[in-house]
SETIVEX-813314 format. One line per 2 residues: their letters; for each residue x, y, z of C-alpha. Coordinates in pm, whole numbers, plus 50000, padded with zeros to 5 digits. Example, Ala and Ser with C-alpha at 12.3 -4.5 7.8 and 13.67 -1.06 7.14 Angstrom:
% SETIVEX-813314
as> 51230/49550/50780 ~ 51367/49894/50714 $
% end
This chain:
% SETIVEX-813314
xx> 80435/54937/37543 ~ 80359/54891/37183 $
xx> 79995/54867/37060 ~ 79860/54510/36999 $
xx> 79780/54586/36629 ~ 80162/54692/36578 $
xx> 80317/54372/36752 ~ 80072/54098/36700 $
xx> 80033/53959/36360 ~ 79715/53776/36435 $
xx> 79544/54101/36556 ~ 79680/54295/36254 $
xx> 79548/54036/36007 ~ 79213/54015/36189 $
xx> 79168/54392/36203 ~ 79263/54438/35842 $
xx> 79001/54174/35747 ~ 78748/54332/35966 $
xx> 78811/54683/35839 ~ 78804/54543/35477 $
xx> 78477/54353/35546 ~ 78320/54670/35709 $
xx> 78426/54900/35420 ~ 78320/54646/35140 $
xx> 77981/54593/35330 ~ 77915/54968/35351 $
xx> 78005/55022/34982 ~ 77815/54720/34867 $
xx> 77509/54838/35080 ~ 77497/55188/34943 $
xx> 77572/55058/34578 ~ 77308/54780/34601 $
xx> 77058/55026/34745 ~ 77103/55274/34461 $
xx> 77088/54995/34204 ~ 76785/54829/34348 $
xx> 76609/55184/34388 ~ 76685/55265/34027 $
xx> 76578/54916/33914 ~ 76267/54927/34112 $
xx> 76179/55273/33980 ~ 76241/55167/33632 $
xx> 76016/54857/33680 ~ 75744/55079/33836 $
xx> 75785/55323/33556 ~ 75739/55062/33293 $
xx> 75442/54927/33478 ~ 75282/55278/33502 $
xx> 75344/55314/33127 ~ 75162/54996/33052 $
xx> 74880/55115/33281 ~ 74872/55451/33101 $
xx> 74838/55291/32770 ~ 74562/55055/32903 $
xx> 74380/55357/33054 ~ 74408/55550/32724 $
xx> 74181/55271/32574 ~ 73942/55269/32875 $
xx> 73887/55634/32938 ~ 73623/55784/32703 $
xx> 73705/56060/32473 ~ 73530/56396/32461 $
xx> 73443/56372/32828 ~ 73593/56614/33089 $
xx> 73521/56774/33418 ~ 73357/56609/33695 $
xx> 73240/56307/33466 ~ 73587/56225/33374 $
xx> 73707/56287/33744 ~ 73454/56022/33855 $
xx> 73561/55768/33598 ~ 73934/55832/33697 $
xx> 73844/55772/34055 ~ 73684/55450/33986 $
xx> 73971/55323/33777 ~ 74236/55450/34026 $
xx> 74063/55267/34309 ~ 74135/54938/34124 $
xx> 74476/55024/33999 ~ 74610/55170/34334 $
xx> 74740/55478/34141 ~ 74658/55836/34069 $
xx> 74527/55908/33711 ~ 74533/56246/33557 $
xx> 74411/56338/33184 ~ 74582/56640/33037 $
xx> 74510/56818/32728 ~ 74786/56910/32475 $
xx> 74761/57272/32592 ~ 74830/57165/32951 $
xx> 74470/57189/33080 ~ 74372/56922/33318 $
xx> 74082/56734/33173 ~ 74018/56488/33470 $
xx> 74193/56369/33782 ~ 74138/56079/34038 $
xx> 74249/56275/34344 ~ 74158/56644/34288 $
xx> 73877/56826/34089 ~ 74020/56900/33761 $
xx> 73841/57226/33745 ~ 74054/57363/34042 $
xx> 74384/57234/33921 ~ 74640/57443/33749 $
xx> 74782/57412/33397 ~ 75027/57120/33378 $
xx> 75176/57222/33052 ~ 75510/57284/33213 $
xx> 75531/56965/33424 ~ 75859/56786/33319 $
xx> 75679/56455/33236 ~ 75413/56641/33018 $
xx> 75684/56831/32838 ~ 75870/56512/32771 $
xx> 75563/56324/32658 ~ 75474/56596/32412 $
xx> 75822/56563/32275 ~ 75893/56191/32289 $
xx> 75550/56044/32330 ~ 75663/55914/32681 $
xx> 75769/56103/32979 ~ 75849/56026/33346 $
xx> 75975/56226/33651 ~ 76009/56198/34028 $
xx> 75925/56520/34206 ~ 75737/56679/34475 $
xx> 75372/56722/34405 ~ 75243/57079/34493 $
xx> 74884/56936/34461 ~ 74905/56634/34696 $
xx> 75197/56767/34900 ~ 75434/56466/34874 $
xx> 75678/56315/34640 ~ 75534/56111/34341 $
xx> 75658/55897/34049 ~ 75488/56021/33732 $
xx> 75459/55841/33404 ~ 75301/56022/33106 $
xx> 75188/55879/32776 ~ 75077/56075/32466 $
xx> 74764/55930/32316 ~ 74697/55997/31950 $
xx> 74404/55793/31817 ~ 74210/55930/31526 $
xx> 74074/56253/31649 ~ 74190/56216/32012 $
xx> 74505/56379/32126 ~ 74574/56382/32495 $
xx> 74815/56290/32779 ~ 74732/56013/33013 $
xx> 74952/56041/33328 ~ 74963/55780/33597 $
xx> 75145/55833/33926 ~ 75205/55660/34242 $
xx> 75331/55801/34583 ~ 75713/55761/34625 $
xx> 75665/55649/34994 ~ 75530/55331/34862 $
xx> 75839/55273/34656 ~ 76065/55381/34946 $
xx> 75896/55134/35175 ~ 75948/54857/34938 $
xx> 76307/54954/34865 ~ 76361/54979/35247 $
xx> 76243/54629/35288 ~ 76470/54502/35020 $
xx> 76763/54695/35182 ~ 76696/54548/35517 $
xx> 76707/54207/35365 ~ 77037/54293/35186 $
xx> 77178/54444/35511 ~ 77098/54132/35705 $
xx> 77259/53912/35437 ~ 77564/54133/35423 $
xx> 77592/54111/35814 ~ 77542/53729/35801 $
xx> 77806/53692/35525 ~ 78054/53931/35695 $
xx> 78005/53743/36029 ~ 78063/53419/35874 $
xx> 78361/53563/35683 ~ 78498/53711/36007 $
xx> 78455/53384/36192 ~ 78644/53207/35909 $
xx> 78915/53481/35918 ~ 78937/53441/36285 $
xx> 78996/53063/36256 ~ 79219/53111/35957 $
xx> 79426/53390/36111 ~ 79448/53194/36438 $
xx> 79579/52891/36250 ~ 79811/53116/36050 $
xx> 79930/53279/36381 ~ 80015/52951/36532 $
xx> 80216/52859/36227 ~ 80398/53186/36213 $
xx> 80444/53172/36592 ~ 80600/52829/36564 $
xx> 80835/52955/36303 ~ 80914/53270/36511 $
xx> 80987/53061/36818 ~ 81214/52822/36605 $
xx> 81406/53111/36446 ~ 81443/53279/36787 $
xx> 81591/52962/36939 ~ 81818/52926/36642 $
xx> 81925/53296/36678 ~ 82026/53227/37040 $
xx> 82225/52922/36953 ~ 81984/52681/37110 $
xx> 81898/52455/36816 ~ 81579/52251/36839 $
xx> 81609/51880/36836 ~ 81369/51831/36546 $
xx> 81253/52015/36233 ~ 80935/52241/36235 $
xx> 80625/52027/36149 ~ 80505/52113/35804 $
xx> 80120/52103/35808 ~ 80042/52221/35447 $
xx> 80233/52235/35127 ~ 80181/52610/35078 $
xx> 80422/52898/35080 ~ 80440/52890/35460 $
xx> 80518/52509/35419 ~ 80809/52603/35200 $
xx> 80916/52859/35460 ~ 80895/52597/35737 $
xx> 81105/52360/35539 ~ 81363/52622/35457 $
xx> 81384/52731/35820 ~ 81451/52365/35918 $
xx> 81718/52322/35645 ~ 81868/52663/35763 $
xx> 81875/52538/36119 ~ 82050/52210/36033 $
xx> 82302/52409/35819 ~ 82366/52669/36076 $
xx> 82407/52396/36338 ~ 82669/52220/36122 $
xx> 82832/52546/36052 ~ 82839/52646/36419 $
xx> 82978/52308/36520 ~ 83259/52354/36259 $
xx> 83326/52704/36387 ~ 83326/52581/36749 $
xx> 83570/52286/36656 ~ 83790/52540/36472 $
xx> 83783/52781/36768 ~ 83867/52485/37011 $
xx> 84154/52396/36784 ~ 84289/52753/36780 $
xx> 84239/52791/37150 ~ 84414/52451/37205 $
xx> 84708/52567/36991 ~ 84726/52903/37171 $
xx> 84715/52721/37509 ~ 84993/52479/37401 $
xx> 85217/52746/37264 ~ 85508/52836/37487 $
xx> 85505/53181/37322 ~ 85288/53466/37398 $
xx> 85050/53563/37118 ~ 84877/53899/37093 $
xx> 84632/54010/36820 ~ 84568/54373/36765 $
xx> 84370/54583/36525 ~ 84503/54846/36291 $
xx> 84463/55104/36575 ~ 84673/54904/36820 $
xx> 84365/54779/37024 ~ 84377/54424/37167 $
xx> 84164/54167/37001 ~ 84305/53837/37148 $
xx> 84596/53723/37380 ~ 84671/53372/37503 $
xx> 84740/53259/37863 ~ 85121/53272/37807 $
xx> 85106/53623/37702 ~ 84916/53697/38036 $
xx> 85179/53514/38222 ~ 85471/53687/38049 $
xx> 85325/54033/38134 ~ 85183/53941/38469 $
xx> 84827/54006/38364 ~ 84518/53866/38556 $
xx> 84405/53528/38413 ~ 84037/53614/38400 $
xx> 84058/53994/38318 ~ 83901/54105/37987 $
xx> 84130/54317/37754 ~ 83929/54305/37440 $
xx> 83934/54666/37284 ~ 84195/54794/37537 $
xx> 84500/54966/37409 ~ 84832/54759/37346 $
xx> 85004/54977/37599 ~ 84772/54851/37884 $
xx> 84972/54516/37846 ~ 85294/54695/37950 $
xx> 85369/55066/37992 ~ 85733/55017/37920 $
xx> 85871/55263/37676 ~ 86002/54963/37467 $
xx> 85648/54845/37411 ~ 85537/55185/37294 $
xx> 85819/55182/37043 ~ 85741/54839/36947 $
xx> 85385/54901/36875 ~ 85465/55209/36674 $
xx> 85716/55024/36465 ~ 85464/54733/36397 $
xx> 85184/54968/36289 ~ 85426/55144/36056 $
xx> 85569/54832/35903 ~ 85437/54670/35591 $
xx> 85424/54319/35739 ~ 85248/54178/35445 $
xx> 85575/54200/35250 ~ 85821/54121/35514 $
xx> 85812/53965/35860 ~ 85881/54208/36148 $
xx> 86132/54079/36408 ~ 86291/54261/36698 $
xx> 86429/54181/37042 ~ 86312/54387/37330 $
xx> 86417/54417/37694 ~ 86151/54489/37957 $
xx> 86149/54538/38333 ~ 86271/54245/38547 $
xx> 86560/54169/38304 ~ 86312/53999/38076 $
xx> 86408/53961/37700 ~ 86157/53888/37419 $
xx> 86206/53826/37054 ~ 85894/53963/36896 $
xx> 85770/53852/36540 ~ 85477/54028/36375 $
xx> 85281/53941/36063 ~ 84972/54110/35918 $
xx> 84625/53977/35978 ~ 84423/54006/35651 $
xx> 84045/53938/35562 ~ 83906/53750/35271 $
xx> 83904/54068/35068 ~ 84269/54112/35146 $
xx> 84187/54412/35361 ~ 84424/54455/35657 $
xx> 84243/54375/35989 ~ 84523/54396/36230 $
xx> 84855/54233/36330 ~ 84962/53908/36507 $
xx> 85252/53945/36753 ~ 85436/53650/36883 $
xx> 85652/53701/37186 ~ 85936/53449/37237 $
xx> 86073/53456/37590 ~ 86455/53448/37531 $
xx> 86526/53554/37893 ~ 86686/53208/37976 $
xx> 86861/53206/37646 ~ 87014/53551/37715 $
xx> 87100/53431/38063 ~ 87277/53121/37919 $
xx> 87447/53330/37667 ~ 87570/53566/37940 $
xx> 87678/53262/38144 ~ 87864/53121/37839 $
xx> 88037/53451/37782 ~ 88123/53472/38151 $
xx> 88232/53109/38148 ~ 88467/53155/37852 $
xx> 88606/53475/38011 ~ 88641/53319/38351 $
xx> 88809/53000/38208 ~ 89043/53214/38012 $
xx> 89126/53413/38317 ~ 89157/53124/38549 $
xx> 89381/52937/38307 ~ 89573/53241/38199 $
xx> 89680/53308/38558 ~ 89860/52994/38644 $
xx> 89990/52952/38293 ~ 90131/53303/38305 $
xx> 90300/53215/38639 ~ 90441/52879/38507 $
xx> 90556/53035/38190 ~ 90722/53324/38363 $
xx> 90897/53114/38612 ~ 91004/52851/38346 $
xx> 91144/53123/38121 ~ 91336/53263/38414 $
xx> 91485/52928/38500 ~ 91575/52861/38121 $
xx> 91712/53195/38031 ~ 91861/53325/38364 $
xx> 91886/53032/38593 ~ 91952/53146/38949 $
xx> 92276/53064/39102 ~ 92139/52997/39439 $
xx> 91966/52636/39464 ~ 91719/52777/39716 $
xx> 91585/53044/39455 ~ 91561/52777/39189 $
xx> 91376/52545/39430 ~ 91136/52837/39514 $
xx> 91065/52889/39151 ~ 90992/52524/39102 $
xx> 90762/52523/39389 ~ 90561/52807/39240 $
xx> 90549/52625/38917 ~ 90428/52310/39092 $
xx> 90167/52507/39290 ~ 90018/52675/38981 $
xx> 90041/52336/38786 ~ 89840/52180/39056 $
xx> 89585/52467/39054 ~ 89555/52422/38684 $
xx> 89520/52060/38730 ~ 89244/52094/38987 $
xx> 89072/52352/38758 ~ 89083/52107/38452 $
xx> 88964/51817/38666 ~ 88665/52016/38790 $
xx> 88574/52138/38452 ~ 88594/51775/38317 $
xx> 88382/51658/38619 ~ 88111/51925/38548 $
xx> 88125/51836/38180 ~ 88078/51459/38246 $
xx> 87794/51541/38494 ~ 87609/51761/38240 $
xx> 87665/51509/37964 ~ 87538/51226/38189 $
xx> 87855/51032/38135 ~ 87925/50968/38508 $
xx> 87788/50646/38643 ~ 87732/50642/39013 $
xx> 87846/50346/39215 ~ 87539/50356/39434 $
xx> 87547/50167/39773 ~ 87390/50194/40117 $
xx> 87588/50442/40328 ~ 87549/50535/40680 $
xx> 87526/50913/40712 ~ 87729/50923/41045 $
xx> 88006/50727/40872 ~ 88018/50955/40572 $
xx> 88038/51270/40792 ~ 88305/51118/41021 $
xx> 88533/51034/40737 ~ 88515/51376/40586 $
xx> 88573/51555/40911 ~ 88887/51361/40961 $
xx> 89033/51534/40654 ~ 88979/51886/40799 $
xx> 89047/51848/41164 ~ 89405/51968/41135 $
xx> 89326/52252/40900 ~ 89047/52370/41132 $
xx> 89280/52346/41429 ~ 89542/52558/41259 $
xx> 89289/52833/41178 ~ 89144/52818/41533 $
xx> 88794/52714/41410 ~ 88568/52480/41593 $
xx> 88467/52203/41368 ~ 88192/51978/41506 $
xx> 87911/51743/41404 ~ 87574/51632/41516 $
xx> 87426/51308/41379 ~ 87085/51187/41496 $
xx> 87072/50826/41625 ~ 86912/50556/41424 $
xx> 86927/50737/41098 ~ 86840/50521/40791 $
xx> 87104/50447/40536 ~ 87116/50677/40216 $
xx> 87164/50545/39872 ~ 87447/50704/39669 $
xx> 87811/50696/39550 ~ 88033/50717/39851 $
xx> 88330/50896/39665 ~ 88105/51168/39504 $
xx> 87909/51227/39843 ~ 88245/51261/40008 $
xx> 88352/51501/39743 ~ 88020/51699/39802 $
xx> 88106/51735/40181 ~ 88464/51820/40110 $
xx> 88367/52106/39878 ~ 88122/52241/40129 $
xx> 88354/52211/40437 ~ 88636/52357/40231 $
xx> 88432/52657/40146 ~ 88321/52707/40495 $
xx> 88669/52691/40617 ~ 88798/52944/40355 $
xx> 88528/53202/40450 ~ 88510/53159/40829 $
xx> 88751/53370/41023 ~ 88966/53265/41316 $
xx> 88756/53181/41625 ~ 88457/53088/41421 $
xx> 88256/52774/41416 ~ 88142/52509/41167 $
xx> 87884/52258/41246 ~ 87765/51953/41036 $
xx> 87427/51817/41119 ~ 87270/51510/40982 $
xx> 86904/51448/41061 ~ 86590/51289/40916 $
xx> 86348/51536/40773 ~ 85969/51474/40703 $
xx> 85838/51449/40348 ~ 85682/51744/40182 $
xx> 85529/51823/39838 ~ 85440/51449/39814 $
xx> 85812/51340/39850 ~ 85928/51066/40092 $
xx> 86130/51131/40396 ~ 86511/51210/40333 $
xx> 86823/51247/40526 ~ 86947/51603/40546 $
xx> 87313/51690/40598 ~ 87372/52057/40662 $
xx> 87706/52261/40687 ~ 87664/52576/40885 $
xx> 87935/52841/40938 ~ 87967/53167/41109 $
xx> 88160/53325/40831 ~ 88097/53645/40642 $
xx> 87782/53551/40481 ~ 87636/53615/40131 $
xx> 87394/53887/40022 ~ 87056/53788/39917 $
xx> 87105/53904/39545 ~ 87408/53677/39512 $
xx> 87237/53353/39642 ~ 87050/53246/39313 $
xx> 87393/53248/39125 ~ 87621/53072/39375 $
xx> 87597/52737/39191 ~ 87699/52888/38855 $
xx> 88041/52800/38721 ~ 88320/53048/38823 $
xx> 88069/53278/39011 ~ 88247/53432/39302 $
xx> 88104/53673/39547 ~ 88447/53814/39636 $
xx> 88663/53735/39327 ~ 88979/53874/39465 $
xx> 88955/53693/39793 ~ 88849/53367/39626 $
xx> 89154/53342/39404 ~ 89377/53442/39697 $
xx> 89237/53146/39900 ~ 89302/52915/39600 $
xx> 88946/52843/39484 ~ 88841/52759/39129 $
xx> 88496/52895/39155 ~ 88346/52550/39048 $
xx> 88303/52393/39394 ~ 87936/52472/39439 $
xx> 87860/52391/39068 ~ 88002/52037/39125 $
xx> 87801/52012/39452 ~ 87470/52097/39259 $
xx> 87551/51829/38999 ~ 87616/51564/39255 $
xx> 87304/51642/39443 ~ 87102/51636/39115 $
xx> 87261/51297/39017 ~ 87147/51153/39350 $
xx> 86800/51293/39300 ~ 86841/51503/39607 $
xx> 86759/51872/39711 ~ 87005/52154/39767 $
xx> 86907/52471/39959 ~ 87139/52763/40057 $
xx> 87060/53013/40343 ~ 87274/53302/40432 $
xx> 87291/53631/40596 ~ 87567/53894/40575 $
xx> 87812/53893/40874 ~ 87610/53607/41036 $
xx> 87707/53296/40833 ~ 87593/53053/40575 $
xx> 87404/52719/40596 ~ 87394/52472/40301 $
xx> 87139/52191/40326 ~ 87164/51867/40130 $
xx> 86878/51615/40133 ~ 86954/51272/40008 $
xx> 86699/50978/39957 ~ 86707/50679/40203 $
xx> 86708/50321/40092 ~ 86380/50154/40004 $
xx> 86349/49938/40323 ~ 86405/50241/40536 $
xx> 86160/50446/40330 ~ 85878/50167/40376 $
xx> 85959/50149/40749 ~ 85933/50548/40779 $
x> 85638/50558/40549 $
% end
């Protein structure tokens, strides 16, 4: 704990004034005492000198011994002082206190020696005759034939008593003045303390960011008043600046929040200064965790990130923009751009790194490349067969009609496959371009399932596959394009027949499903088979164009690889839901949920 005189301005000021008043009072006391004593001694000395001159006229000449002693006693009784008459040779002629005959020679007394030299002499000393200190004043009398020294003296204790009395009066006066001064200093320092405390509290609130509602009250137009005004102006200015800074910060944070890119700011040592929410999401970082001052490698320990940071720190981003694509774990691709962060003095403070998530773009590029390759392959196969058989017919026509007819059947089959492929591609292109207009009508789910099953009954019977359907009673009508929905079911059942072995089972179920995720009730039509099934890793890509789990078998069965892609687009066009469930060697279930008509929706809701 700090001492009060070190932490309290009021105590320090008051103690300083108190010490000053005490020191000044002591010095003034001793100085005034010395001055008054000297002044009083000088006054008494002058008075004794006048007495000695007067006595020189009153004392008879040519008289000495007891007679002169008696005369001195009589005069001393009226004057209140001791009178001594001394000859020029130092012999005492008469004295008012002691018999002159018994007194020693006074020729060496200081006042006598001074009087013989200058005519007047004085001294303060201890008297061996009367045994106490005395003030002596000697006067050399030279009148006609009279030459003698008239010495007048008074006891010094009388002077000391007088000086002590004056000293007491001065001391009392000094004490009263000091007390009054201390009282005034107390109230002044208290008032000063209140003003300073008011300013200290005001500045403390400002330093904490809690700006007072009003300015400091200015009580006087002095230096502190100027300081109070300046503090008020400074508070207003800081408040405006803080408001502007907060607004700018909010703008920056809003921009960072709205950015789809991940933004990281690092210093010149690679330590994190700032990162936005999208950067946290990209690198799977906790939303509330603090990473200020952490190493950049704590964001991701992937070797590519270490290499990236080393390249950024070694690049002069002030002259050229740094750009690079990096691949991280989880098949994530990022295009990274980096620029230098400089201060007002053009000193480099760090780097700003912007991460663009190009994973989807890379996936689309891969899909496009695969699509081009697949289209080329799918078209090349029937074209090669058509061209080969056509060239054979043209150049070396077979002699047997049956062989020629077989060649033409192959050409027709591949032409039909090529036509289906082109039709499917055009259908997908129209769906994606939004060119297909659905002829929506109210359709009974049971009727739709029944019409599609009629198409595949013979095919299922030939493959020894059980094809059945279960349709709940009182199902509401669905809203959609009857032809497109039939195409959807045809594609699903056709796929199920292709991949279900002999003796298997395919079941079509139509039922009403309750709403979820704030969506209304829908009619779900599911196609479940007991085929070979699909691995979990292949499920997300089943609806991609030309994606096949078993490419060789798919082409052998005559598939184009576009069936489920068309199904997905038809479901999306009807604002429905598509869900695929499958297990290897157990079978696949594809669920299609379609909206019901408004009247049924109101009744169900």
